[in-house]
Every structure is written in structure tokens, then in C-alpha cells.
C-alpha positions in Angstrom: 12.3 -44.3 22.2 9.8 -41.4 22.2 8.8 -39.6 25.4 5.2 -40.3 26.4 2.7 -37.4 26.0 1.5 -36.2 29.4 -1.9 -34.5 29.5 -3.0 -32.9 32.8 -6.5 -34.3 33.6 -9.2 -33.7 36.1 -11.4 -36.6 37.3 -15.1 -35.9 37.6 -18.2 -37.9 38.3 -20.5 -35.1 37.2 -21.7 -36.7 34.0 -24.1 -34.5 32.0 -26.4 -35.4 29.1 -24.0 -33.8 26.6 -21.2 -36.1 27.8 -23.1 -39.3 26.7 -22.1 -39.3 23.1 -18.4 -38.5 23.7 -18.2 -41.2 26.4 -19.9 -43.7 24.0 -17.5 -42.9 21.2 -14.5 -43.3 23.4 -15.8 -46.6 24.9 -16.4 -47.9 21.3 -12.9 -46.9 20.2 -11.4 -48.5 23.3 -13.4 -51.7 22.7 -12.3 -51.8 19.0 -8.6 -51.4 20.1 -9.1 -54.2 22.6 -10.3 -56.7 20.1 -7.1 -56.5 18.1 -5.9 -59.8 19.6 -6.5 -62.9 17.5 -8.4 -64.9 20.1 -11.0 -62.2 20.7 -11.3 -61.6 16.9 -11.9 -65.4 16.4 -14.6 -65.5 19.1 -16.4 -62.5 17.4 -15.9 -63.8 13.9 -19.6 -64.0 12.9 -20.8 -61.2 15.2 -21.6 -57.7 14.1 -19.2 -54.9 15.0 -19.9 -53.7 18.5 -20.6 -50.1 19.2 -21.5 -48.5 22.5 -24.4 -46.1 22.4 -25.5 -43.2 24.5 -28.2 -45.6 25.8 -25.5 -47.9 27.1 -23.9 -45.0 28.9 -27.3 -44.1 30.4 -27.7 -47.6 31.7 -24.3 -47.5 33.3 -25.1 -44.2 35.0 -28.5 -45.5 36.3 -27.1 -48.8 37.6 -26.8 -48.9 41.4 -23.7 -51.1 41.0 -21.8 -48.7 38.7 -20.0 -45.4 39.3 -18.8 -43.7 36.2 -15.9 -41.2 36.4 -14.7 -39.2 33.4 -11.2 -37.8 32.8 -11.3 -34.2 31.4 -8.3 -32.3 30.0 -7.4 -29.3 32.0 -6.5 -27.2 29.0 -9.3 -27.9 26.6 -12.0 -29.2 28.9 -12.3 -32.2 26.6 -13.3 -35.7 27.7 -10.3 -37.9 27.3 -11.7 -41.1 28.8 -13.8 -42.7 31.5 -14.0 -45.7 33.8 -16.9 -47.5 35.3 -16.1 -48.6 38.8 -18.2 -50.8 41.1 -19.9 -48.9 43.8 -18.8 -49.7 47.4 -21.3 -52.0 49.2 
């Protein structure tokens, strides 16, 4: 069994305009990995491939119900992922 790779990350909610496309690309890749299960693939059989755009990221950021946090690598300052959390009421 291999040892998992550990990458030191910083969490940040300071999302800038130049972050939109990397966040959209990562979200699309995560969705595509998620739909590998047979049930989801069957549900989406006749639907076009889903991609998440920078417009989607913009709507997440402007939603009062959503709080986006990005994970940035400490060494390369590269966006490694993100999460959209519900804002506290």
C-alpha cells in the first residue's frame, strides 16, 4: 500500500477574478470523477457533458446563501480545490 501524498494547504475565502477559471476547471473535474458510478451515468445518459464555467463560480460567489473557500498549496501558491459552504443564518 502506498503512502498518501500530503500537501500543506492554506484555506482562503479571498477569491479573485483570476481564480474563477481554475476553480471552474477543478469543479468540472470533480464532477466528472463523481459521475463514474453506474447509476449517475444512467441518469445522465442522454444529457450533454456537464462543465462548470466561470459564470457558475461568479453566481456561487454572489449568492447570499453560499460561502466559497479555496485551498491553496503553501509551496506553489496553486489552487488545489474549493468548497461551497452554506452561510450561517
